[in-house]
C-alpha positions in Angstrom: 85.0 79.3 119.4 81.9 81.3 120.4 79.4 82.9 118.1 81.1 86.2 118.0 84.4 84.6 117.1 82.8 82.5 114.4 81.1 85.6 113.0 84.3 87.6 112.9 86.3 84.9 111.3 83.7 84.2 108.6 83.6 87.9 107.8 87.4 88.1 107.6 87.2 86.1 104.3 87.5 88.2 101.2 84.1 89.6 100.0 82.2 87.7 102.7 78.8 89.0 103.7 76.4 88.0 106.4 72.6 88.1 106.3 69.5 86.8 108.1 67.7 85.4 105.0 64.3 84.6 106.3 64.4 84.6 110.1 66.4 85.8 113.1 67.8 82.5 114.1 70.1 81.6 111.1 73.0 83.8 110.2 74.2 83.0 106.7 77.6 83.8 105.3 78.0 84.2 101.5 80.7 85.0 99.0 79.4 86.5 95.8 75.9 85.3 96.7 76.9 81.7 97.4 76.6 80.3 100.9 79.7 78.9 102.6 78.6 78.9 106.3 75.5 79.1 108.5 75.4 79.7 112.2 72.2 78.7 114.1 71.6 81.3 116.8 68.7 79.5 118.5 70.5 76.4 119.6 71.7 75.4 123.0 75.2 74.8 121.7 77.3 77.1 119.5 77.5 75.5 116.1 78.3 76.3 112.4 77.3 74.4 109.3 80.1 74.2 106.7 80.5 72.7 103.2 83.1 70.0 102.9 84.3 67.6 100.2 82.4 64.3 100.6 85.4 62.0 101.6 86.7 64.5 104.2 83.1 65.1 105.5 82.8 61.4 106.4 86.3 61.1 107.9 85.7 64.2 110.1 82.5 62.8 111.4 84.2 59.5 112.2 87.1 61.3 114.0 85.2 63.9 116.0 82.0 63.4 117.9 81.3 67.2 117.7 81.0 67.0 113.9 77.8 65.6 112.5 75.9 65.7 109.2 74.2 69.1 108.9 70.4 68.9 109.0 68.5 70.6 106.2 71.5 70.4 103.9 73.0 67.7 101.6 74.6 65.5 104.2 77.2 64.3 101.7 78.7 67.8 101.5 77.7 69.7 104.7 78.8 69.1 108.3 77.6 70.7 111.5 80.3 71.5 113.9 79.6 72.1 117.6 82.2 74.6 118.5 81.7 75.0 122.2 83.6 72.0 123.4 86.4 69.9 122.2 87.1 71.2 118.7 90.3 73.3 118.5 90.1 76.8 117.1 92.7 75.9 114.4 90.6 73.0 113.1 87.4 75.2 113.0 89.3 77.9 111.2 90.7 75.4 108.7 87.2 74.0 108.0 85.8 77.5 107.5 88.6 78.2 105.1 88.0 74.9 103.3 84.2 75.7 102.9 85.0 79.2 101.6 87.5 77.9 99.1 85.1 75.1 97.9 82.5 77.8 97.2 84.9 80.2 95.5 86.1 77.4 93.3 82.5 76.8 92.1 81.9 80.4 91.2 81.7 81.4 87.6 84.9 82.7 86.0 83.5 86.2 86.0 82.7 86.1 89.7 86.1 84.7 90.6 87.8 87.5 88.5 85.7 90.1 90.4 86.7 88.5 93.7 90.4 88.6 92.8 90.1 92.3 91.7 88.6 93.4 95.1 
């Protein structure tokens, strides 16, 4: 998946927003103010950082060479996926969905209710 496809898929999630928080090289995706994805726009290879449950994060890194611990994030929970080579679109979409769902599950009850009512 290229940057445009990653961008469109992330924004297809309910109540997802995108922003350049402090520079023009990192595009952050949030739901109700909580980050679920980050695309680095200044890298040589298309990539996206996504949240993941710890056990799955490790197993994905062991199985795929294009998935590594995300720099500048808690490496226990965040993976960086290089999306320009071997990873299949279905896997990338599944991992974006997983990251989004993990973040939604951690929202306060009030924010989850707001999200469900949108």
